[in-house]
Backbone as numpy.savetxt, mean C-alpha at the origin, in Angstrom:
# Nx Ny Nz CAx CAy CAz Cx Cy Cz
1.22 -33.48 -2.30 0.25 -32.43 -2.08 1.11 -30.94 -2.46
0.93 -30.35 -2.77 1.67 -28.90 -2.98 1.52 -28.25 -1.79
2.65 -27.47 -1.54 2.45 -26.86 -0.36 2.04 -25.33 -0.43
1.18 -24.95 0.82 0.39 -23.61 0.14 1.51 -22.45 0.12
1.18 -21.79 -0.67 1.82 -20.34 -1.11 1.57 -19.31 0.04
2.78 -18.88 0.72 2.85 -18.03 1.69 2.50 -16.40 1.42
1.50 -16.15 2.01 1.12 -14.60 1.64 1.19 -13.91 3.02
1.79 -12.69 2.85 1.76 -11.91 4.01 0.75 -10.83 3.90
-0.27 -10.54 4.48 -1.17 -9.56 4.65 -1.26 -8.34 5.67
-0.89 -7.33 4.90 -0.53 -5.73 6.13 -1.71 -5.03 5.89
-2.64 -5.11 7.11 -4.04 -4.28 6.98 -4.41 -3.96 8.24
-4.54 -2.96 8.80 -5.09 -2.65 9.97 -6.60 -2.48 10.42
-7.34 -2.82 9.26 -9.07 -2.85 9.61 -8.84 -4.44 9.55
-9.43 -4.73 10.75 -9.63 -6.21 11.22 -10.87 -7.24 10.33
-11.58 -6.38 9.95 -12.70 -6.65 9.26 -12.39 -7.30 7.46
-11.80 -6.26 7.14 -11.28 -6.44 5.89 -10.15 -7.33 5.73
-9.37 -7.40 6.96 -8.16 -8.58 6.89 -8.77 -10.09 6.85
-9.54 -9.87 7.78 -10.48 -11.46 7.94 -10.80 -11.64 6.61
-11.70 -11.09 5.82 -12.26 -11.39 4.48 -11.11 -11.56 3.54
-10.39 -10.88 3.84 -9.13 -11.33 2.76 -8.72 -12.62 3.23
-8.24 -12.68 4.24 -7.61 -14.03 4.85 -8.27 -15.18 4.38
-9.57 -15.16 4.61 -10.39 -16.36 4.41 -10.46 -16.66 2.58
-10.79 -15.52 2.02 -10.79 -15.60 0.47 -9.41 -16.24 -0.11
-8.28 -15.54 0.43 -6.94 -16.15 0.02 -6.87 -17.81 0.50
-7.18 -17.95 1.63 -6.74 -19.31 2.22 -7.77 -20.35 1.57
-9.08 -19.87 1.09 -10.03 -20.80 0.01 -9.09 -21.00 -1.45
-8.18 -20.14 -1.69 -7.67 -20.18 -2.94 -6.18 -20.97 -2.47
-5.68 -21.41 -1.55 -4.62 -22.29 -1.40 -3.43 -21.54 -0.63
-3.83 -20.23 -0.17 -2.81 -19.86 0.43 -2.77 -20.02 1.90
-1.37 -19.75 2.49 -1.23 -19.74 3.77 -0.84 -18.28 4.27
-1.95 -17.59 5.25 -1.96 -16.14 5.40 -1.56 -16.00 6.72
-0.59 -15.03 6.50 0.07 -14.39 7.81 -0.47 -12.95 7.93
-1.07 -12.59 9.06 -1.45 -11.23 9.11 -0.48 -10.43 10.13
-0.53 -8.91 9.53 0.11 -8.09 10.63 -0.76 -6.88 10.53
-0.54 -5.98 11.50 -1.43 -4.79 11.18 -0.56 -3.51 11.71
0.69 -3.87 11.82 1.69 -2.61 11.90 3.14 -3.09 11.43
3.93 -2.27 11.28 5.45 -2.20 10.47 6.07 -3.30 11.46
5.77 -3.00 12.83 6.46 -3.85 13.75 6.11 -5.03 13.71
5.07 -5.48 13.52 4.47 -6.93 13.48 5.13 -7.58 12.01
5.17 -6.80 11.11 5.99 -7.39 9.81 7.14 -7.87 10.35
8.15 -6.96 10.91 9.33 -7.12 11.16 9.70 -8.57 11.97
8.47 -8.55 12.91 8.74 -9.98 13.63 8.41 -11.19 12.64
7.37 -11.12 11.80 6.77 -12.16 10.79 8.29 -12.60 10.25
8.71 -11.53 9.64 10.10 -11.84 8.76 11.09 -12.32 9.20
10.94 -12.21 10.84 12.17 -13.00 11.08 12.12 -14.41 11.28
10.72 -15.21 11.10 10.56 -16.30 11.07 10.05 -17.01 9.79
9.62 -16.37 8.70 9.21 -16.44 7.59 9.57 -15.83 6.10
9.39 -16.26 5.37 9.76 -15.76 3.83 8.54 -15.93 2.85
7.67 -15.01 3.05 6.43 -14.83 2.46 6.78 -14.70 0.83
6.20 -15.46 0.03 6.24 -15.52 -1.56 5.34 -14.07 -2.06
4.53 -13.76 -1.53 3.50 -12.73 -1.79 2.74 -11.87 -0.58
2.66 -10.61 -1.04 2.07 -9.68 0.04 1.14 -8.63 -0.40
0.06 -8.51 0.32 -0.83 -7.61 0.21 -0.42 -6.45 1.28
-0.54 -5.10 1.01 -0.01 -4.07 1.95 -0.69 -3.03 1.79
-1.34 -2.49 2.86 -2.09 -1.37 3.01 -1.22 -0.24 2.99
-1.73 0.77 2.19 -0.84 1.93 2.36 -0.91 2.63 3.54
-1.86 2.77 4.28 -1.84 3.86 5.57 -2.43 2.61 6.52
-1.40 2.70 7.34 -1.58 1.91 8.65 -1.89 2.92 9.70
-2.50 2.44 10.88 -3.08 3.01 11.90 -1.79 3.92 12.66
-1.88 5.09 13.28 -0.66 5.72 13.85 -0.17 6.51 12.62
-0.70 6.75 11.49 0.00 7.61 10.62 1.24 6.99 10.00
1.53 5.41 10.10 2.39 4.46 9.68 2.14 4.54 8.23
3.00 4.31 7.45 3.20 4.17 6.14 3.56 2.52 5.47
2.58 2.03 4.89 2.58 0.50 4.14 3.94 0.53 3.48
4.42 1.67 2.89 5.51 1.81 2.04 7.08 1.18 3.01
6.83 1.54 3.92 8.09 1.14 5.08 8.15 -0.68 4.72
6.81 -1.25 5.12 6.77 -2.33 5.04 6.96 -2.96 3.53
6.79 -2.46 2.74 7.15 -2.73 1.31 8.51 -3.08 1.28
9.11 -1.86 1.57 10.74 -1.81 1.48 11.17 -3.03 2.37
10.63 -3.28 3.48 11.20 -4.23 4.56 11.05 -5.63 3.92
9.86 -5.81 3.17 9.52 -7.28 2.57 10.56 -7.52 1.40
10.63 -6.23 0.72 11.66 -6.46 -0.61 13.31 -6.69 -0.01
13.41 -6.12 0.82 14.87 -6.28 1.18 15.05 -7.67 2.06
14.09 -8.11 2.46 14.01 -9.64 3.12 14.12 -10.71 1.98
13.13 -10.38 1.02 12.80 -11.38 0.00 12.76 -10.65 -1.83
13.72 -10.19 -2.40 13.64 -9.22 -3.37 12.48 -9.92 -4.69
12.19 -11.48 -4.32 11.64 -12.29 -5.42 10.11 -12.07 -4.79
9.45 -11.70 -3.82 8.08 -11.42 -3.07 7.42 -10.63 -4.09
6.23 -11.26 -4.50 5.56 -10.22 -5.38 4.23 -9.43 -4.60
4.61 -8.19 -4.55 3.97 -7.19 -3.37 3.15 -6.47 -4.16
1.66 -6.66 -3.59 0.90 -5.73 -4.17 0.15 -4.46 -3.23
0.62 -3.61 -3.19 -0.39 -2.41 -2.21 -1.45 -2.03 -2.66
-2.41 -1.78 -1.69 -3.89 -1.99 -1.74 -3.93 -0.55 -1.02
-4.76 0.60 -1.57 -5.11 1.58 -0.80 -6.55 2.41 -1.27
-7.04 2.99 -0.45 -8.26 3.40 -0.51 -7.96 5.30 -1.31
-7.09 5.76 -1.15 -6.48 6.97 -1.49 -5.51 6.76 -2.24
-5.47 6.29 -3.41 -4.32 6.42 -4.31 -3.79 7.70 -5.17
-2.51 7.53 -5.06 -1.96 9.09 -5.76 -0.73 8.53 -6.62
-0.67 9.35 -7.59 0.66 9.06 -8.49 1.97 8.87 -7.54
1.89 9.77 -6.80 3.15 10.08 -6.01 3.48 8.75 -5.21
2.56 7.95 -4.33 2.44 6.77 -3.66 2.97 5.50 -4.57
2.33 5.53 -5.80 2.25 4.49 -6.67 3.72 4.39 -7.49
4.30 5.68 -7.43 5.68 5.49 -8.31 6.72 5.40 -6.97
6.44 5.61 -5.74 7.23 5.19 -4.45 6.87 3.68 -3.98
5.84 3.26 -4.37 5.70 1.90 -3.79 6.25 0.90 -4.99
6.40 1.16 -6.40 6.97 0.34 -7.28 8.59 0.67 -7.19
9.12 1.74 -6.98 10.71 2.03 -6.64 11.04 1.10 -5.29
10.17 0.85 -4.26 10.49 0.21 -3.26 10.39 -1.21 -3.25
9.90 -1.69 -4.56 9.69 -3.11 -4.56 8.33 -3.80 -4.58
7.28 -2.74 -4.79 5.88 -3.39 -5.09 5.99 -4.19 -6.66
5.30 -5.08 -7.02 4.84 -5.14 -8.23 3.50 -4.57 -9.15
3.07 -4.16 -8.00 1.46 -3.87 -8.43 1.03 -2.74 -7.35
0.06 -1.76 -7.79 -0.63 -0.93 -7.01 -2.13 -0.65 -7.39
-3.03 -1.27 -6.29 -4.40 -0.97 -6.54 -5.06 -0.38 -5.69
-5.97 0.40 -6.10 -7.05 1.11 -5.31 -8.04 0.39 -4.93
-8.59 0.51 -3.69 -9.67 0.04 -3.08 -10.97 0.86 -4.02
-12.29 -0.07 -4.02 -12.25 -1.42 -3.56 -11.44 -2.30 -4.64
-10.76 -3.27 -4.27 -10.18 -4.55 -5.05 -10.78 -5.77 -4.56
-11.05 -6.59 -4.99 -10.89 -7.93 -4.83 -10.09 -9.02 -4.81
-10.05 -10.25 -4.24 -8.86 -11.10 -4.28 -8.78 -11.43 -6.01
-9.69 -11.67 -6.78 -9.41 -11.62 -7.92 -8.36 -10.66 -8.57
-8.64 -9.38 -8.40 -7.79 -8.17 -8.77 -6.48 -8.54 -8.58
-6.39 -9.10 -7.13 -5.00 -8.91 -6.34 -4.28 -9.98 -6.95
-4.94 -11.32 -7.16 -4.32 -12.50 -7.81 -3.65 -12.15 -9.09
-4.65 -11.56 -10.17 -4.27 -11.09 -11.14 -3.08 -10.02 -11.32
-2.93 -9.22 -10.38 -1.80 -8.28 -9.85 -0.45 -9.18 -9.69
-0.56 -10.16 -8.76 0.32 -10.91 -8.58 1.15 -11.72 -9.83
0.09 -11.89 -10.87 0.55 -12.75 -12.13 1.30 -11.89 -12.92
0.78 -10.25 -13.07 1.27 -9.64 -14.10 2.89 -9.37 -13.85
3.74 -9.76 -14.82 5.24 -9.46 -14.65 5.62 -8.51 -15.44
4.94 -7.89 -16.49 5.44 -6.81 -17.27 4.43 -5.58 -17.42
4.56 -4.56 -17.45 3.69 -3.31 -17.77 3.10 -3.71 -19.24
1.88 -2.92 -19.23 1.33 -2.81 -20.51 1.19 -1.60 -21.34
1.63 -1.76 -22.56 1.48 -0.58 -23.28 0.16 -0.40 -23.84
-0.97 -1.08 -23.69 -2.01 -0.85 -24.32 -2.97 -0.27 -23.30
-2.62 0.08 -22.15 -3.21 0.81 -21.08 -3.86 1.96 -21.42
-5.17 2.36 -21.62 -5.62 3.48 -22.03 -5.47 4.73 -21.10
-5.13 5.67 -21.85 -4.71 7.07 -21.17 -6.08 7.76 -21.12
-5.70 8.38 -20.09 -7.21 8.99 -19.38 -7.13 10.24 -20.48
-8.50 10.70 -20.76 -8.56 11.46 -21.46 -9.20 13.03 -20.75
-9.36 12.85 -19.47 -9.38 13.86 -18.80 -8.36 14.41 -18.25
-8.07 16.07 -18.13 -7.03 16.42 -17.52 -7.24 16.23 -15.93
-6.15 16.16 -15.07 -6.19 16.01 -13.80 -6.62 17.43 -13.11
-7.79 17.29 -12.49 -8.19 18.22 -11.74 -7.43 19.00 -10.77
-7.79 20.36 -10.43 -6.71 20.99 -9.35 -6.68 20.26 -8.03
-7.65 19.91 -7.67 -7.84 19.22 -6.31 -7.20 17.91 -6.26
-7.08 17.17 -7.19 -6.39 15.82 -7.40 -4.82 16.44 -7.21
-4.53 17.43 -8.16 -3.22 17.80 -8.17 -2.62 18.31 -6.96
-3.41 19.06 -6.02 -3.30 19.34 -4.76 -3.06 18.57 -3.81
-3.97 17.16 -3.75 -3.86 16.29 -2.95 -2.54 15.29 -3.23
-2.38 15.23 -4.63 -1.29 14.46 -4.91 0.22 15.23 -4.09
-0.05 16.35 -4.50 1.19 17.28 -3.98 1.38 17.06 -2.52
0.03 17.31 -1.67 0.36 16.88 -0.36 0.75 15.42 0.21
-0.07 14.72 -0.42 0.59 13.43 -0.17 2.08 13.07 -0.46
2.66 13.66 -1.34 4.00 13.26 -1.73 4.73 14.07 -0.60
4.40 15.27 -0.22 5.20 15.95 0.95 5.25 15.20 1.95
3.77 14.81 2.52 3.59 13.73 3.74 4.50 12.62 3.45
4.71 11.93 2.48 5.44 11.02 2.36 7.05 11.09 2.20
7.34 12.52 1.82 8.72 12.68 1.97 9.17 13.25 3.56
8.24 13.46 4.29 8.55 14.09 5.61 8.25 12.89 6.43
8.14 11.43 6.33 7.81 10.56 6.87 6.62 10.54 7.64
5.34 11.29 6.86 3.85 11.61 7.53 3.72 12.07 8.69
4.97 12.92 8.92 5.07 13.93 10.18 4.20 15.25 9.71
3.15 15.51 10.33 2.32 16.72 9.80 2.66 17.82 9.95
3.62 18.01 11.06 4.08 19.16 11.15 4.75 19.81 10.51
6.16 18.65 9.99 6.90 18.78 9.19 6.15 18.99 7.43
5.41 18.23 7.43 5.07 18.26 5.80 3.99 19.61 5.85
3.50 20.31 6.98 2.69 21.62 6.95 3.98 22.76 6.64
4.93 22.66 7.35 5.98 23.70 7.01 6.36 23.45 5.57
7.06 22.47 5.09 7.29 22.31 3.75 6.47 22.82 2.97
4.85 22.81 3.22 3.94 23.07 2.07 3.63 24.82 2.32
4.08 25.40 3.49 3.82 26.87 3.67 2.46 26.93 4.32
1.80 26.03 4.93 0.65 26.16 5.45 0.74 25.88 6.91
-0.38 26.42 7.66 -0.64 26.14 8.91 -0.71 24.60 9.23
-0.34 23.94 10.47 -0.51 22.76 10.77 -1.95 22.35 10.72
-2.94 23.08 11.39 -4.23 22.77 11.66 -4.76 22.91 10.21
-4.50 23.63 9.39 -5.23 23.89 7.88 -4.77 22.48 7.18
-3.65 21.71 7.23 -2.98 20.45 6.79 -4.06 19.43 7.36
-4.19 19.55 8.78 -4.82 18.52 9.41 -6.13 18.45 8.96
-6.96 19.74 8.78 -8.30 19.57 8.14 -8.35 18.95 6.80
-7.45 19.35 6.01 -7.53 18.89 4.70 -7.35 17.25 4.66
-6.71 16.70 5.54 -6.12 15.41 5.79 -7.62 14.57 6.41
-8.26 15.46 7.23 -9.34 14.76 7.78 -10.78 14.71 6.45
-10.45 15.37 5.60 -11.58 15.63 4.61 -11.40 14.29 3.70
-9.88 13.77 3.27 -9.60 13.05 2.35 -8.54 12.16 3.14
-9.02 11.04 3.97 -8.13 10.43 4.85 -7.00 9.51 3.66
-5.86 9.14 4.45 -5.00 8.36 3.39 -5.37 7.00 3.91
-5.43 6.04 3.06 -5.54 4.58 3.48 -4.56 3.88 2.73
């Protein structure tokens, strides 16, 4: 009998993690679950996952990008998919640079994630958007890129953006990073 494929799920939403875990286990994966970067580090001391699904935004302003980097350094062959509720170009680029094979916006299901694991190459036939990016989207991407560059430190990001910390906090409350 074939041994189960080992998948690391990094997700701080317990309900969503349970749902994904059950779905992947039905497909023959053995699933390890972590809800923080610290738990990922502990699991990687004992396991070598071949696959990973990482939430971009973890509780406490932690970034799933650090988990992507940690796993990629531990196992460069691991197929890592970053999953997020608030996708941005900046975080997609950073995720791929750090070792992710794919980046998906929520809601994505197990079929989407498994298809992303299998994709080895980029696709030249990907349809280009006919709509220009809105000012609000550009602002959000700039804010998120600055947040990522400042390790998600709101005070430092506000300083770099030239705005008051409370103004940035209000903007982040309206459109939370997941």
